[in-house]
C-alpha positions as CSV (number, residue, x, y, z in Angstrom):
1,X,-14.9,-35.3,-27.8
2,X,-15.1,-36.7,-24.3
3,X,-18.3,-35.5,-22.7
4,X,-17.7,-37.2,-19.4
5,X,-16.7,-34.1,-17.5
6,X,-18.3,-32.2,-14.7
7,X,-18.2,-28.7,-16.3
8,X,-20.2,-30.0,-19.3
9,X,-22.7,-31.5,-16.8
10,X,-22.9,-28.3,-14.9
11,X,-23.8,-26.4,-18.0
12,X,-26.4,-29.0,-18.9
13,X,-27.7,-28.8,-15.3
14,X,-28.2,-25.1,-15.6
15,X,-29.8,-25.0,-19.0
16,X,-32.3,-27.8,-18.6
17,X,-34.2,-26.2,-15.7
18,X,-34.5,-23.0,-17.7
19,X,-36.1,-25.0,-20.5
20,X,-38.2,-26.7,-17.9
21,X,-39.4,-23.3,-16.7
22,X,-40.4,-22.4,-20.2
23,X,-42.4,-25.7,-20.4
24,X,-44.1,-24.8,-17.1
25,X,-45.0,-21.4,-18.5
26,X,-46.4,-22.9,-21.7
27,X,-48.5,-25.5,-19.9
28,X,-49.7,-23.5,-16.9
29,X,-49.4,-19.8,-17.8
30,X,-49.8,-19.7,-21.6
31,X,-52.7,-17.2,-21.2
32,X,-50.4,-14.6,-19.6
33,X,-47.6,-12.8,-21.4
34,X,-44.1,-14.0,-20.7
35,X,-43.1,-10.6,-19.3
36,X,-46.0,-10.8,-16.9
37,X,-45.0,-14.3,-15.9
38,X,-41.4,-13.3,-15.1
39,X,-42.6,-10.2,-13.3
40,X,-44.7,-12.4,-11.0
41,X,-41.7,-14.7,-10.4
42,X,-39.5,-11.7,-9.5
43,X,-42.2,-10.2,-7.2
44,X,-43.5,-13.4,-5.5
45,X,-40.6,-15.4,-4.2
46,X,-42.8,-18.3,-3.0
47,X,-44.2,-18.7,-6.6
48,X,-40.7,-18.5,-8.0
49,X,-39.5,-21.2,-5.6
50,X,-42.4,-23.4,-6.6
51,X,-41.9,-22.9,-10.4
52,X,-38.1,-23.5,-10.0
53,X,-38.9,-26.7,-8.1
54,X,-41.1,-28.0,-10.9
55,X,-38.6,-27.0,-13.5
56,X,-35.9,-29.0,-11.8
57,X,-37.6,-32.2,-13.0
58,X,-36.1,-31.4,-16.4
59,X,-32.7,-32.3,-15.0
60,X,-33.9,-35.9,-14.7
61,X,-33.6,-36.3,-18.5
62,X,-29.9,-35.6,-18.9
63,X,-29.1,-37.1,-15.5
64,X,-30.6,-40.5,-16.3
65,X,-29.2,-40.4,-19.8
66,X,-25.6,-39.8,-18.7
67,X,-25.9,-42.2,-15.7
68,X,-27.1,-45.0,-18.1
69,X,-24.2,-44.2,-20.5
70,X,-21.8,-44.5,-17.6
71,X,-20.6,-40.9,-18.0
72,X,-20.5,-40.3,-14.3
73,X,-18.6,-37.1,-14.3
74,X,-21.2,-35.4,-16.5
75,X,-23.9,-36.8,-14.2
76,X,-22.0,-35.4,-11.2
77,X,-22.0,-31.9,-12.8
78,X,-25.8,-32.1,-13.4
79,X,-26.2,-33.1,-9.8
80,X,-24.1,-30.2,-8.6
81,X,-26.2,-27.8,-10.7
82,X,-29.4,-29.3,-9.2
83,X,-28.0,-28.8,-5.7
84,X,-27.2,-25.2,-6.5
85,X,-30.7,-24.6,-7.7
86,X,-32.0,-26.2,-4.5
87,X,-30.0,-23.7,-2.5
88,X,-31.5,-20.9,-4.6
89,X,-35.0,-22.3,-4.0
90,X,-34.5,-22.5,-0.2
91,X,-33.1,-18.9,-0.2
92,X,-36.1,-17.7,-2.2
93,X,-38.5,-19.5,0.1
94,X,-37.1,-18.6,3.5
95,X,-34.4,-15.8,3.2
96,X,-35.6,-13.4,0.5
97,X,-39.3,-13.3,1.4
């Protein structure tokens, strides 16, 4: 199966930050319940923007992997997903406060 396609990269680029958010929860907020953690994210948009920003570092893993494997279309999909997350972060920070 040819994995060098942008839709596959888009899916990876959406999933990895969610996993990164779970890692941030486990490292920084493991004392709080997960429900409480997500409640804070929904209530405090500045905190949500910060946590999403940190979770985007998870996209470096597949992006670097697919760039090194010369699967540029997949890397492009990951980059597009990262930019979509960036728009969401800006909206959380400045529009939906």
